MARVOLO-111699 format. One record per residue (C-alpha): residue number from 1; residue in one letter; x, y, z. Coordinates in pm, whole numbers, plus 50000, padded with zeros to 5 digits. Example, Ala and Ser with C-alpha at 12.3 -4.5 7.8 and 13.67 -1.06 7.14 Angstrom:
2
 volo fivo    c1    c2    c3
    1    a 51230 49550 50780
    2    s 51367 49894 50714
# end
This chain:
747
 volo fivo    c1    c2    c3
    1    m 13904 84304 41107
    2    k 13596 84395 40983
    3    l 13557 84717 40799
    4    t 13158 84877 40809
    5    t 13237 85206 40606
    6    i 13333 85234 40245
    7    f 13541 85551 40129
    8    i 13538 85628 39794
    9    l 13790 85786 39632
   10    f 13613 85985 39288
   11    t 13881 86225 39158
   12    l 14246 86238 39206
   13    s 14255 86167 39593
   14    a 13892 86258 39626
   15    f 13708 86079 39888
   16    t 13286 86052 39952
   17    g 13180 85848 40223
   18    l 12907 85595 40117
   19    h 12676 85523 40386
   20    a 12724 85197 40435
   21    k 12503 84924 40651
   22    t 12679 84773 40938
   23    n 12596 84361 40764
   24    l 12748 84509 40405
   25    t 13007 84235 40341
   26    p 13348 84310 40162
   27    e 13240 84117 39898
   28    l 12935 84359 39812
   29    e 13177 84654 39886
   30    l 13426 84547 39625
   31    e 13120 84489 39399
   32    l 13035 84850 39434
   33    i 13363 85023 39383
   34    q 13410 84828 39065
   35    e 13119 84945 38960
   36    l 13252 85342 39060
   37    k 13518 85210 38890
   38    v 13345 85181 38606
   39    e 13143 85467 38620
   40    n 13464 85675 38614
   41    y 13455 85799 38957
   42    l 13790 85660 39125
   43    t 14084 85588 38892
   44    e 14269 85278 38880
   45    q 14516 85344 39142
   46    e 14277 85450 39376
   47    f 14064 85189 39287
   48    q 14375 84938 39339
   49    f 14391 85057 39690
   50    k 14035 85032 39796
   51    s 14012 84663 39671
   52    r 14331 84546 39799
   53    q 14216 84682 40193
   54    l 13896 84512 40089
   55    k 14006 84161 39928
   56    s 14239 84150 40235
   57    q 13930 84114 40447
   58    i 13763 83852 40259
   59    p 13884 83439 40305
   60    s 14087 83295 40042
   61    q 13909 83063 39829
   62    s 14234 82923 39702
   63    p 14184 82515 39635
   64    q 14481 82480 39839
   65    l 14356 82691 40132
   66    m 13993 82495 40097
   67    g 14135 82188 40093
   68    p 14245 81972 40409
   69    p 14522 82118 40653
   70    g 14900 82138 40542
   71    t 15195 82059 40694
   72    s 15394 82433 40667
   73    e 15468 82671 40897
   74    i 15545 83036 40913
   75    s 15716 83183 41225
   76    g 15848 83546 41335
   77    q 15841 83812 41627
   78    i 15665 84146 41661
   79    l 15933 84384 41841
   80    h 15946 84738 41912
   81    a 16276 84910 41992
   82    a 16428 84522 42017
   83    v 16201 84420 42246
   84    g 15943 84121 42178
   85    i 15581 84301 42248
   86    g 15284 84079 42305
   87    g 14887 84156 42177
   88    i 14936 84236 41858
   89    v 14716 84102 41582
   90    i 14905 84009 41280
   91    d 14791 83900 40948
   92    l 14840 83619 40709
   93    f 14746 83670 40341
   94    d 14723 83497 40054
   95    a 14973 83692 39793
   96    d 14842 83570 39478
   97    n 14495 83700 39511
   98    n 14549 83960 39806
   99    s 14284 83777 40064
  100    y 14300 83667 40407
  101    v 14405 83342 40556
  102    d 14469 83353 40924
  103    s 14546 83614 41226
  104    q 14739 83530 41495
  105    v 14801 83713 41833
  106    s 15154 83763 41946
  107    d 15253 83623 42292
  108    p 15424 83788 42553
  109    g 15755 83760 42401
  110    g 15631 83888 42089
  111    l 15657 83527 41901
  112    y 15391 83418 41649
  113    s 15337 83142 41446
  114    f 15112 82986 41179
  115    i 15084 82634 41149
  116    n 14948 82341 40916
  117    l 14951 82569 40601
  118    p 14959 82436 40259
  119    a 15237 82514 40035
  120    g 15175 82836 39848
  121    n 15271 83220 39832
  122    y 15236 83451 40133
  123    y 15271 83768 40297
  124    l 15265 83922 40619
  125    g 15078 84248 40786
  126    i 14964 84420 41081
  127    f 14686 84706 40922
  128    n 14528 84768 41326
  129    p 14400 85140 41229
  130    t 14302 85149 41663
  131    d 14681 85013 41817
  132    d 14976 85265 41848
  133    y 15195 85137 41589
  134    v 15228 85258 41229
  135    d 15107 85005 40959
  136    a 15359 84741 40841
  137    i 15386 84455 40637
  138    w 15709 84219 40640
  139    s 15982 84189 40361
  140    t 16336 84064 40305
  141    t 16475 84407 40300
  142    g 16324 84478 40640
  143    t 15964 84606 40781
  144    q 15783 84840 40526
  145    f 15580 85099 40701
  146    c 15224 85121 40445
  147    s 14895 85058 40458
  148    y 14721 84822 40240
  149    c 14987 84871 39952
  150    e 15078 84686 39667
  151    i 15231 84439 39735
  152    p 15629 84361 39633
  153    a 15800 84103 39541
  154    q 16020 84097 39837
  155    a 15672 84096 40054
  156    v 15621 83736 39905
  157    i 15722 83445 40123
  158    n 15713 83090 39879
  159    l 15632 82899 40106
  160    g 15692 82504 40020
  161    t 15515 82163 40131
  162    g 15706 82040 40462
  163    v 15860 82370 40543
  164    t 15894 82600 40829
  165    s 15956 82919 40728
  166    s 16140 83121 41023
  167    g 16277 83451 41108
  168    h 15990 83680 41008
  169    n 16028 83919 41246
  170    l 15846 84302 41215
  171    n 15944 84574 41399
  172    l 15704 84833 41468
  173    t 15726 85234 41525
  174    v 15469 85342 41732
  175    g 15342 85637 41558
  176    a 15156 85977 41582
  177    t 14822 86031 41782
  178    l 14521 86294 41687
  179    t 14304 86409 41929
  180    g 14025 86653 41919
  181    q 13680 86767 41980
  182    m 13386 86707 41732
  183    v 13093 86883 41848
  184    e 12773 87065 41700
  185    t 12734 87417 41672
  186    g 12573 87568 41967
  187    t 12447 87289 42153
  188    g 12787 87107 42193
  189    n 12650 86788 42123
  190    p 12919 86523 42019
  191    v 12896 86408 41672
  192    d 13045 86040 41610
  193    t 12901 86016 41236
  194    l 13201 86160 41046
  195    n 13572 85942 41021
  196    v 13912 86184 41024
  197    e 14086 86188 40721
  198    i 14440 86259 40654
  199    t 14616 86378 40316
  200    k 14954 86478 40179
  201    p 14878 86769 39932
  202    g 15002 86657 39630
  203    d 15128 86332 39665
  204    p 14874 86094 39483
  205    s 15067 85792 39588
  206    f 14992 85849 39949
  207    n 14680 85694 40118
  208    w 14604 85587 40422
  209    f 14339 85434 40646
  210    t 14215 85573 40963
  211    f 13972 85511 41204
  212    a 13880 85768 41511
  213    t 13688 85635 41817
  214    f 13504 85798 41997
  215    d 13432 85840 42420
  216    g 13049 85949 42350
  217    l 13165 86337 42529
  218    g 13257 86490 42177
  219    n 13637 86335 42191
  220    y 13792 86155 41948
  221    t 14129 85953 41891
  222    v 14320 85844 41566
  223    r 14635 85640 41662
  224    g 14888 85494 41417
  225    i 14978 85788 41183
  226    p 15327 85774 41051
  227    g 15497 86127 41105
  228    g 15451 86396 40883
  229    t 15286 86721 40749
  230    y 14890 86671 40652
  231    r 14592 86827 40585
  232    v 14329 86671 40809
  233    y 13987 86672 40699
  234    l 13619 86454 40777
  235    s 13432 86253 40558
  236    a 13078 86105 40640
  237    n 13094 85698 40728
  238    y 12746 85615 40904
  239    e 12404 85576 40737
  240    v 12254 85876 40872
  241    n 12518 86191 40893
  242    l 12379 86550 40925
  243    h 12656 86742 41038
  244    i 12884 86906 40708
  245    p 13196 86791 40714
  246    e 13496 87045 40725
  247    l 13860 87045 40661
  248    y 14080 87175 40949
  249    n 14030 87444 41032
  250    n 13721 87570 40955
  251    i 13658 87515 40620
  252    q 13327 87357 40503
  253    c 13303 87154 40243
  254    n 13049 86848 40092
  255    v 13375 86656 39964
  256    c 13677 86769 40166
  257    s 13983 86525 40047
  258    s 14054 86739 39713
  259    l 14051 87092 39864
  260    a 14316 86914 40143
  261    y 14502 86762 39839
  262    d 14550 87128 39674
  263    g 14714 87181 40010
  264    m 14408 87397 40167
  265    g 14335 87398 40511
  266    t 14577 87448 40828
  267    p 14886 87177 40819
  268    v 14891 86943 41105
  269    i 15225 86842 41192
  270    l 15214 86480 41357
  271    s 15561 86325 41506
  272    n 15574 85910 41572
  273    g 15547 85871 41925
  274    f 15406 86197 41998
  275    t 15005 86339 42032
  276    q 14887 86608 41863
  277    s 14587 86789 42036
  278    g 14359 87034 41972
  279    i 14267 86955 41633
  280    d 13912 87041 41704
  281    f 13610 87104 41472
  282    t 13298 87226 41591
  283    l 13027 87101 41287
  284    d 12709 87269 41161
  285    v 12403 87069 41078
  286    g 12359 87083 40694
  287    a 12093 87034 40433
  288    s 11959 86679 40338
  289    i 11749 86485 40123
  290    s 11474 86218 40217
  291    g 11273 85987 40046
  292    k 11184 85595 39958
  293    v 11316 85366 39658
  294    v 11045 85128 39611
  295    d 10846 84926 39327
  296    n 10659 85168 39134
  297    i 10275 84932 39149
  298    s 10309 84799 39463
  299    l 10494 85053 39693
  300    n 10708 84760 39854
  301    p 11060 84823 39919
  302    m 11323 84640 39730
  303    q 11389 84266 39804
  304    d 11750 84304 39840
  305    y 11979 84634 39864
  306    s 11898 84962 39714
  307    l 12143 85223 39650
  308    v 12100 85647 39619
  309    m 12372 85861 39496
  310    i 12367 86258 39530
  311    f 12566 86433 39259
  312    n 12658 86804 39228
  313    e 12555 87059 38942
  314    t 12878 86949 38765
  315    n 12798 86543 38780
  316    y 13042 86495 39076
  317    l 12926 86230 39309
  318    m 12877 86418 39665
  319    s 12747 86153 39890
  320    s 12557 85825 39856
  321    q 12376 85593 40116
  322    i 12297 85189 40073
  323    i 11965 85105 40149
  324    d 11864 84720 40329
  325    g 11614 84574 40152
  326    v 11342 84326 40310
  327    l 11604 84028 40327
  328    q 11853 84225 40526
  329    d 11591 84337 40765
  330    p 11224 84208 40674
  331    g 11110 84556 40860
  332    a 11305 84772 40587
  333    t 11054 85047 40423
  334    g 11306 85143 40147
  335    a 11319 85520 40319
  336    f 11678 85682 40335
  337    t 11795 86038 40425
  338    i 12130 86185 40309
  339    g 12218 86535 40490
  340    g 12526 86702 40599
  341    l 12513 86851 40256
  342    l 12611 87284 40191
  343    p 12327 87478 40016
  344    g 12353 87376 39641
  345    t 12186 87214 39334
  346    y 12216 86841 39362
  347    f 12081 86555 39140
  348    a 11955 86263 39295
  349    q 12039 85885 39133
  350    g 11843 85571 39253
  351    g 11847 85159 39191
  352    d 11837 84840 39353
  353    w 12169 84639 39308
  354    g 12159 84524 39010
  355    r 12048 84203 39109
  356    d 11648 84185 39033
  357    y 11514 84349 38707
  358    y 11491 84689 38838
  359    i 11547 84998 38600
  360    r 11788 85260 38762
  361    e 11639 85602 38791
  362    l 11721 85963 38813
  363    y 11519 86138 39026
  364    a 11218 86210 38903
  365    n 11148 85950 38699
  366    k 11386 85936 38433
  367    p 11630 85641 38321
  368    c 11952 85660 38421
  369    p 12139 85402 38224
  370    w 12450 85205 38351
  371    s 12789 85351 38181
  372    g 12603 85604 38070
  373    c 12381 85815 38240
  374    d 12436 86221 38267
  375    r 12287 86316 38583
  376    g 12332 86656 38534
  377    a 12158 86663 38236
  378    g 11864 86454 38262
  379    g 11770 86477 38617
  380    t 11574 86752 38789
  381    p 11732 86964 38990
  382    i 11746 86954 39378
  383    n 11770 87302 39522
  384    l 11870 87289 39868
  385    g 11872 87629 40137
  386    v 12103 87651 40429
  387    a 11978 87319 40675
  388    e 11707 87261 40460
  389    h 11528 86939 40434
  390    r 11362 86832 40176
  391    v 11140 86558 40167
  392    g 10933 86328 39900
  393    v 11272 86259 39658
  394    n 11176 85882 39621
  395    f 11230 85652 39349
  396    l 10933 85444 39208
  397    l 11141 85192 39022
  398    e 10988 84997 38706
  399    l 11075 84661 38615
  400    g 11275 84614 38271
  401    g 11480 84278 38161
  402    k 11850 84210 38114
  403    i 12079 84073 37817
  404    s 12373 83793 37886
  405    g 12583 83571 37708
  406    h 12951 83501 37673
  407    v 13273 83655 37533
  408    s 13566 83451 37400
  409    d 13917 83425 37206
  410    a 13779 83326 36855
  411    l 14075 83055 36821
  412    s 14085 82883 37109
  413    g 13748 82911 37284
  414    l 13877 83025 37585
  415    p 13772 83326 37804
  416    i 13979 83643 37715
  417    n 14229 83720 38032
  418    d 14132 84033 38099
  419    n 14030 84228 38400
  420    d 13849 84546 38218
  421    q 13620 84392 37967
  422    y 13249 84538 37940
  423    m 12950 84533 37713
  424    q 12737 84843 37615
  425    f 12403 84829 37476
  426    y 12175 85108 37292
  427    d 11889 85144 37185
  428    a 11735 85247 36858
  429    a 11831 85577 36880
  430    g 12165 85466 36917
  431    n 12183 85583 37282
  432    v 12346 85399 37557
  433    a 12068 85213 37719
  434    g 12309 84999 37960
  435    g 12620 84782 38028
  436    a 12754 84464 38176
  437    f 13125 84339 38286
  438    v 13266 84025 38146
  439    d 13378 83752 38432
  440    p 13777 83722 38268
  441    i 13762 83368 38460
  442    t 13458 83264 38279
  443    g 13351 83505 38023
  444    d 12994 83543 38087
  445    y 12817 83914 38124
  446    e 12470 83983 38205
  447    s 12326 84351 38260
  448    a 12472 84558 38539
  449    r 12105 84712 38537
  450    a 11776 84607 38383
  451    m 11656 84804 38054
  452    p 11344 84878 37994
  453    a 11180 84602 37803
  454    g 11283 84692 37353
  455    d 11531 84622 37098
  456    y 11905 84646 37146
  457    a 12154 84712 36977
  458    v 12473 84478 37156
  459    r 12862 84538 37076
  460    t 13215 84453 37356
  461    g 13374 84723 37480
  462    t 13239 85028 37586
  463    m 13236 85389 37447
  464    f 13169 85501 37798
  465    h 13568 85524 37862
  466    g 13679 85379 37574
  467    r 13793 85063 37706
  468    f 13857 84761 37421
  469    s 13996 84457 37492
  470    p 14348 84477 37390
  471    g 14423 84330 37036
  472    y 14075 84218 36947
  473    v 13858 84364 36725
  474    m 13518 84471 36908
  475    e 13220 84361 36717
  476    k 12865 84405 36700
  477    y 12606 84143 36778
  478    d 12425 84040 36452
  479    s 12184 83678 36467
  480    s 12328 83617 36143
  481    g 12699 83634 36252
  482    n 12844 83934 36424
  483    i 13033 84250 36262
  484    d 13307 84407 36302
  485    c 13294 84708 36535
  486    p 13564 84883 36659
  487    g 13467 85204 36812
  488    i 13127 85377 36681
  489    t 13212 85213 36321
  490    c 12897 85059 36280
  491    d 12535 85135 36259
  492    l 12441 85120 36639
  493    t 12080 85191 36590
  494    t 11999 84826 36429
  495    a 11864 84701 36715
  496    d 11926 84279 36710
  497    v 11810 84179 37058
  498    n 11455 84192 37194
  499    v 11393 84275 37630
  500    i 11102 84166 37791
  501    v 11025 84256 38176
  502    s 11098 84054 38424
  503    s 11372 83826 38209
  504    t 11716 83777 38068
  505    t 11750 83737 37727
  506    a 12050 83482 37659
  507    n 12318 83328 37451
  508    i 12410 83678 37316
  509    d 12752 83571 37259
  510    f 13102 83723 37093
  511    a 13388 83494 36941
  512    l 13664 83799 36897
  513    d 13918 83782 36656
  514    t 14258 83912 36682
  515    g 14369 84251 36450
  516    f 14587 84450 36296
  517    d 14863 84654 36499
  518    f 15016 84962 36443
  519    s 15302 85161 36628
  520    g 15462 85477 36698
  521    t 15670 85711 36921
  522    i 15555 86089 37005
  523    t 15845 86299 37056
  524    d 15865 86706 37109
  525    l 15997 86893 36753
  526    v 16212 87096 36905
  527    t 16392 86837 37178
  528    s 16297 86524 37044
  529    s 16236 86435 37424
  530    p 15931 86114 37427
  531    l 15597 86266 37531
  532    a 15408 86055 37760
  533    n 15019 86056 37850
  534    v 14979 86187 37479
  535    h 14638 86008 37290
  536    v 14658 85890 36979
  537    l 14289 85873 36815
  538    v 14232 85680 36470
  539    y 13959 85688 36256
  540    d 13865 85499 35947
  541    d 13814 85585 35577
  542    m 13438 85723 35685
  543    g 13622 85974 35954
  544    e 13430 85740 36229
  545    f 13651 85689 36516
  546    a 13784 85344 36552
  547    h 14044 85308 36851
  548    w 14274 85501 37055
  549    a 14595 85433 37253
  550    t 14823 85636 37521
  551    t 15208 85690 37505
  552    d 15397 85525 37778
  553    i 15684 85723 37971
  554    n 15921 85665 37625
  555    g 15640 85819 37401
  556    d 15562 85480 37248
  557    f 15229 85383 37178
  558    t 15054 85104 37000
  559    v 14711 85071 36850
  560    s 14591 84740 36795
  561    g 14236 84522 36719
  562    l 14180 84675 36389
  563    p 14047 84521 36103
  564    a 14213 84547 35757
  565    g 14102 84887 35629
  566    t 14249 85191 35585
  567    y 14258 85460 35904
  568    y 14393 85810 35948
  569    a 14550 85917 36337
  570    k 14609 86249 36526
  571    t 14735 86332 36807
  572    n 14475 86415 37138
  573    n 14648 86628 37421
  574    g 14336 86608 37665
  575    s 14075 86790 37430
  576    n 13782 86613 37261
  577    l 13769 86287 37363
  578    p 13483 86085 37230
  579    f 13438 85928 37568
  580    m 13155 86049 37788
  581    g 13305 85909 38079
  582    l 13666 86038 38047
  583    r 13725 86390 38124
  584    p 13957 86594 37900
  585    s 14231 86763 38049
  586    a 14547 86891 37921
  587    v 14876 86706 37971
  588    g 15108 86935 37796
  589    s 15184 87278 37567
  590    w 15191 87073 37249
  591    v 14994 87119 36942
  592    d 14807 86855 36807
  593    i 14902 86713 36482
  594    l 14705 86468 36204
  595    y 14945 86225 36084
  596    n 15156 86315 35870
  597    n 15271 86666 36009
  598    l 14946 86836 35992
  599    s 14863 87097 36218
  600    c 14548 86983 36386
  601    p 14480 87193 36741
  602    g 14260 87109 37002
  603    s 14255 86784 36836
  604    a 13956 86957 36584
  605    c 14045 86887 36244
  606    d 13883 86689 35956
  607    v 14087 86378 36019
  608    t 13978 86237 35643
  609    t 14270 86483 35528
  610    g 14571 86301 35683
  611    t 14777 86105 35535
  612    p 14629 85718 35519
  613    i 14756 85435 35731
  614    v 14677 85138 35581
  615    l 14645 84816 35750
  616    g 14635 84420 35563
  617    g 14731 84564 35231
  618    s 14971 84810 35056
  619    p 15239 84914 35233
  620    d 15146 84711 35535
  621    t 15113 84399 35423
  622    g 15202 84163 35735
  623    i 14990 84024 35985
  624    n 14975 84254 36263
  625    g 15150 84532 36132
  626    t 15450 84603 36264
  627    s 15508 84978 36057
  628    q 15598 85267 36291
  629    f 15398 85586 36231
  630    s 15589 85857 36423
  631    f 15434 86223 36509
  632    e 15686 86516 36598
  633    l 15480 86753 36837
  634    p 15544 87136 36803
  635    d 15526 87337 37112
  636    g 15206 87642 37140
  637    g 15087 87887 37386
  638    t 14848 87781 37625
  639    f 14555 87930 37857
  640    t 14490 87875 38215
  641    g 14218 87997 38424
  642    r 13943 87899 38686
  643    l 13558 87888 38704
  644    i 13391 88035 38992
  645    h 13069 87982 39145
  646    s 12880 88342 39171
  647    e 12717 88203 39510
  648    t 12973 88053 39738
  649    t 13288 88141 39493
  650    s 13422 87816 39519
  651    g 13564 87667 39202
  652    v 13298 87516 38937
  653    a 13417 87145 38810
  654    n 13354 86915 38564
  655    t 13293 87258 38288
  656    r 13431 87270 37911
  657    v 13603 87575 37815
  658    n 13533 87592 37443
  659    i 13826 87754 37257
  660    y 13757 87882 36922
  661    n 13992 88078 36654
  662    s 13922 88409 36490
  663    q 13709 88268 36235
  664    g 13538 88074 36478
  665    a 13630 87728 36375
  666    f 13607 87498 36749
  667    y 13932 87436 36835
  668    g 13857 87173 37211
  669    g 13691 87177 37498
  670    y 13911 87174 37852
  671    e 13722 87063 38158
  672    s 13783 87179 38514
  673    d 13886 86974 38770
  674    i 13749 86945 39129
  675    d 13856 87310 39218
  676    g 13755 87480 38925
  677    y 14078 87516 38802
  678    w 14138 87446 38360
  679    m 14419 87449 38121
  680    t 14437 87375 37751
  681    s 14740 87286 37554
  682    g 14909 87423 37301
  683    f 14794 87656 37020
  684    p 14960 87832 36728
  685    p 14921 88252 36728
  686    d 14577 88376 36633
  687    t 14275 88545 36862
  688    y 14064 88332 37048
  689    y 13768 88328 37206
  690    l 13665 88146 37535
  691    v 13301 88020 37602
  692    t 13197 87778 37904
  693    q 12998 87438 37832
  694    g 12814 87286 38126
  695    r 12562 87042 38216
  696    g 12264 87166 38290
  697    g 12318 87291 38661
  698    m 12539 87615 38577
  699    v 12445 87915 38319
  700    d 12748 87919 38099
  701    v 12888 88204 38012
  702    k 13137 88425 37820
  703    y 13477 88530 37861
  704    g 13434 88902 37927
  705    g 13060 88841 38021
  706    g 12773 88787 37898
  707    y 12548 88445 37963
  708    c 12425 88190 37715
  709    f 12120 88034 37789
  710    n 11961 87732 37618
  711    g 12335 87655 37511
  712    q 12259 87984 37203
  713    c 12625 88123 37263
  714    d 12742 88297 36964
  715    p 13159 88250 37089
  716    l 13276 88548 36824
  717    t 13060 88795 37109
  718    a 13296 88675 37371
  719    s 13606 88925 37450
  720    p 13883 88860 37241
  721    i 14221 88650 37347
  722    v 14531 88731 37144
  723    l 14801 88444 37165
  724    g 15140 88603 37023
  725    g 15377 88315 37054
  726    t 15482 87997 37289
  727    y 15388 88128 37630
  728    n 15077 88113 37846
  729    i 14794 88346 37924
  730    s 14700 88277 38280
  731    n 14401 88389 38556
  732    i 14139 88341 38259
  733    n 13874 88390 38516
  734    m 13507 88344 38458
  735    i 13208 88342 38693
  736    l 12929 88092 38640
  737    k 12605 88139 38784
  738    p 12346 87879 38952
  739    d 12065 87788 38674
  740    f 11807 87804 39018
  741    i 11885 88078 39206
  742    f 11734 87997 39601
  743    r 11765 88110 39960
  744    s 11667 87892 40216
  745    g 11513 87654 39972
  746    l 11291 87861 39798
  747    d 11310 87874 39404
# end
């Protein structure tokens, strides 16, 4: 089964459609979702679901499977209601890397077999979204119903040489069928450029791949859905969609899944073996954006694929399109159209696939560094009215250069076995200019996108989302010997690597040493209960950020990969994280503290006033120190509310609510979610003032009224909020207006 549509999750259970070409391979799709994961448009859980789906379509590269035929066999029967059923496609996968091995079709009695297999680990699955049966995998505990799920140990078949492993029977269930109409408003013309999706509100673990079939007359059918209560919504899935997606019933949305996840829309109850009809969608034509991605001198299209992304005014990915290059289509022009958009303010990003030497850009003609691009703050707004078609959003890409090298363990000389290794590059002003993946198998890296010619600092790890190789001290490249650089404790304005146009500067290598560790536990001051998902931020003796860790379910944490020295540590319950790519959100009502037991509300205090933690010397003289540094967090009062768009009354996402105490001291910023809701961590009793801080697309506002332009806002002129104890003050809602007021496309 070859899928031609990419469905990308970029916030908690929020999909957006990448309008994929039909010849885009699963390997290329996998590259793309890895990149979106790095730039924080999907979570680890969401990435794993999508990568399992894609890897299951990629033929296994296992040396055993690539070699001569084996002598082993796997067989079984496919049944429904204890009766064998024929014509069912069953897939065999390599369990070691989740990749595709082979497919068979059951005979009239439901029997199947895979022969000539080499020894290895395998699993069996039935993942056909167009048949009537619920997707399933075989396991020793019985048939498990799931869609591209994480494979449990009970599902792995350990196959020896010359062995016939039989009795792998799957008992299938006929799922529910969902039908309805999808037509255009006014004309009644059929619409088939959106897929029908389902979600269970409030359940982040639910992921189910659906595939709608269309009859050309405006009717759709989705089969094999497990019985349950769902929200049903649409997402774009073809090259050009011009219709606004909807959440059933009649709720228009650019990205509907977040609303569905939050429980909006009309519930749809589905029962196994039955058809639920009449789930109809009558769709309006939306606004659209068109242009080209071409070379800035020749005006010729790219040789390879290019990619255009559309973001809203709060930096959320709304829609994307992959564009054929000349290698894929000799007649390619670089043209794109992204439609089905609601009226609003948007920002556009365009670039090549990363295989050539073009610099990624924001519209219009502004560099957009990989792992360091703030769309709303740097791009030119594209203001769309109702059903407006905006043309001429062109990307004239300039050539740049790249950096490559190797990362290894200093002691063994081998690559570091970590799938989350990254590099980051900085310009002479200390601004992020680019980045790269590190291949965990080879240890090699190359710039993910080209950068303008010039001099750059190169460091391991990334401050975009705080990914550092566990246990290793991060370094900055220096031609005379690399420099320890955990966090931002080194000077990143000194550039040691020269990049020239249309060339790769190679051999920028790193051999990383292991560092010192310290551990601890975070508990509730009153109950002594462990607190999970609380961050511990570590700073050096100059107060510069060095490293961090997050508590597990037992409240335990370990900070590793620090060079010998003096450090300070504070807790962080969601505010003031030093990473551009992580959106801060509170996880509890506790008041942050600075070690050892100094109040630090909102994690906003002078860290050097805390008790020092010394690694590599007294009081910690051990290698990889084992000292315990524990924190007990007191409970505090909290604030909650919603940010609301003045034009649409929808929530304003990805915007911070900054908190100030009675003296005007900054006590942290808390970011609104996809629907505009926000919550703070705990604060001690005091009088507080609240001000929003957006990314350029909306005018900031003070609580109680009054707008702030150009970042000029005195928080003490906001309406005061008195917090008298450890309780929540709710419904602190603020209305934000767009920085550009428009109707029908007129500024």
